[in-house]
N, C-alpha and C positions, 0 to 999 in steps of 0.2 A: 512547223509540219511541212514536211515534206509534200512539194510540188511537185509535176512529169516536168512544166511549164521553167522550172525554176532550174533546171538543173540541165548543161549542157549535152544537147542530144542535135549535131552534129549535120549538116544544111545537108549535103549532100546523101542522106542517106535516105529525101522523099523530097520527091519532084512539091505534093503540095501539103505544109505541116495541120495534119493528122487532130493538133490539136487542136482546130481553128474551128470546125465542122461536127455537129452531129454523127456525122457521115464517119468525119477520119476516128472519131469513137470506136465507133461502133462499127469501126477496120479494127485495130486495136482489140477491140474487146472480144470480139464473136474468133479473126482472129487466134488468139489462147486456147478458145474451146478446142475449133480444131485440132489446132498441131498437136495439142493433149491428146486428144481424139484418133488421129489420125497416122503420126508420126510425119514425119515432116517434109521425108520424100513421095507421101503418096498426097501428103497439102497441095489445094492448087488454087488460085485464084478464082478458077472457072467453081468448083466446090464453094472457096466463101465468099462468092456470088449469089447462092445459091442457099447460104445455109443462111447470109442475111436479108430473103430478099431483094437481092441489090439484080443492077448487072455488072457483067465483068470488066467492061471499058474504063466504069466507074473507078474501079478499084488501079488502073493502072494509072491516073491521075493521080494519086497518090500513092503508092509507090513504080517503082520502074518496072521487078519484079522479086518473086516468094522470097530469095537470098535477100535480099535490104531493106524486105521485110518483118524476116528473123534478127536479121544485123539489129533492128532500132528495139528488136524486141528485149537483144541481148544487154545492148547500150544503157536503156533501162532500166534493166534489174543490177545490173549495177555501180548506178547511180541510186537506184535505192538503197541497197546493201552502202555503199557510202554513206548516205543519210542513219542508217541506223548505226551503222557502227560511229557516229561524229555523236551519235541520242542520245546512246546507253554508256560511250565511259568520258563525258564533259567531264565531267565532278569524279574524275576516276585516276591517283596522282602515280599508283605504282603501275607499274608498265607490266605488269610481269600478270597484272592480274583485269590487264588494261587487250592482252592480250589475249586471255586467258579467255574475256570476252569477246572482243573481236571472231574470235574462231565458236563463240551462238550461234552467232552473227552470218557469219561465209557460214554453218552446212547445217542450217534453218529462218530461213528473209524470210518467214512465210503469216509474217502479224501482218494484219490484216491493213492499207490504211486509208480511211475515207475520208480522206479530199481527193481522192482516187474513183470514185467510181467507178470506174470501167475496167479494172485490169481489178482479178482473179489475183493476188501471188504468190499461194499453195499453188493455184496450176500452172503460173512460171515460173515457180520455183519448180516444179515437176518437167517443165519446159531444161528449162537451165541441168537440168540435170543429163533429161536425155540427148538432149537435141542443139545443146547451145558448142561443144567446137564445131561443127555444120558451118556455124556464125563465119567463126577464121581459118579452121582446118585447111583453107583453097589454094586455090594457082594464083589470086588476084590481094593476098594476102597487104603483097608490098605495095601493090597499086595505093587501097587503100588502104592504108595505114599511112601513105602521102597525103591524105585526103581529113587525116587528126580523128579516123573513124574506130581508134581500138585507145582516143586519150582517157577513156575512162575507167577503163581497165588498167589503163599504166600510171590513174589521181590511185587510182585504187588499191591495185599495189603497195606502190611510193609508202601509200598512209599505214599499208601494215608494217614494211619497210623500215618507217621510220620509230615505231614502235619499239620489234626487234633488236637495230641496235641503239634504244633509250636500256633494254638488258644488259648489251652488251656491246658497247660504241667500236670494238677489234673482230667482229661475227663476220665474214669474212664474204658470207652469200649472204647476202637479210634480202633484197629482189628474187632468188631465189629460191629463199625455203617460206616469201611469200607465198607467190606463185603455184608452190608444190601447193602452199597450206590449202589456197582455196581450189585449186585442182585437185587435188586430193580430197575433200569433198566428197567435190560430183560424184568421180570413181568409185569413193565406197560406199557412193548408197550407190551407185549403177550396179556395181558388183554383184551385191548383196542384194539385190532385185532378180539382177538377169544372171548372174555367174556364180553365182556362191562363192565356188568353191577355188575363188581368189581374190576373197576377203574372209575375215572369221570374227566380222562385227554382222547384226541383224537389225533389220530395218522394219522391225513388223507394225504394222499402226502406221507409215509413216514416223513411229518416232525414232530419230537420228539422235539420242544419247550417245551411241555406245560410237558411233566418229567421231561428234564429241570430244569423248576420253578417248579416242585413239590419237587424235590429232593435237592433245593437250602430255597426254606420251612422250607422241613424234616430239614436240614441243623441248619438254626438255631431256630428253637425250640429246639433241642432236645443241642445243643452245649450250645445256653443260659439259658438254664433249671439247666447247668450241671454243 
């Protein structure tokens, strides 16, 4: 069973490990809810402290700023998707079938995790769709990369790329294809919800079946042309 502390969260993302105290876990839980409700631009530590019934100073003992808190949540999500992929594909020998299951998991990684009761995976998935790019499309990404903040994402993309190469060992762009699958999943959902003229799919009531179908079609066309 996936446990947050069992997956690598770079220590540079936090000042004090939030998993080691009730207050830290409360910060994680309430920040997910509040970022989803307000959007990252309007989210502040002051508002988070008010929602928690705490004081703002206590939050800064755990995270230096809201950017690092968001990146912490994003890294946690990358680890969660990696776990789901490992769990759901471990007995599948056919790489084509494994890649289809990977697509299903990156499109809709909303399965509840009973071992981490302070994280709502469905809400966190919404944050990934609307806010995650703000965590790494920044001026400081090169410096943050040196500190290993994106290692979990690289591992996830490598895992997908390895399956792509099992399907076609001569495919020249396995990492580009893998990262595009992951980013496309979030972008298509975002477009369908907010800019529908940029996509041909719909996601009513958080039903993402059409997104998975689109990515699997994309997979067949790209890999068959390689």
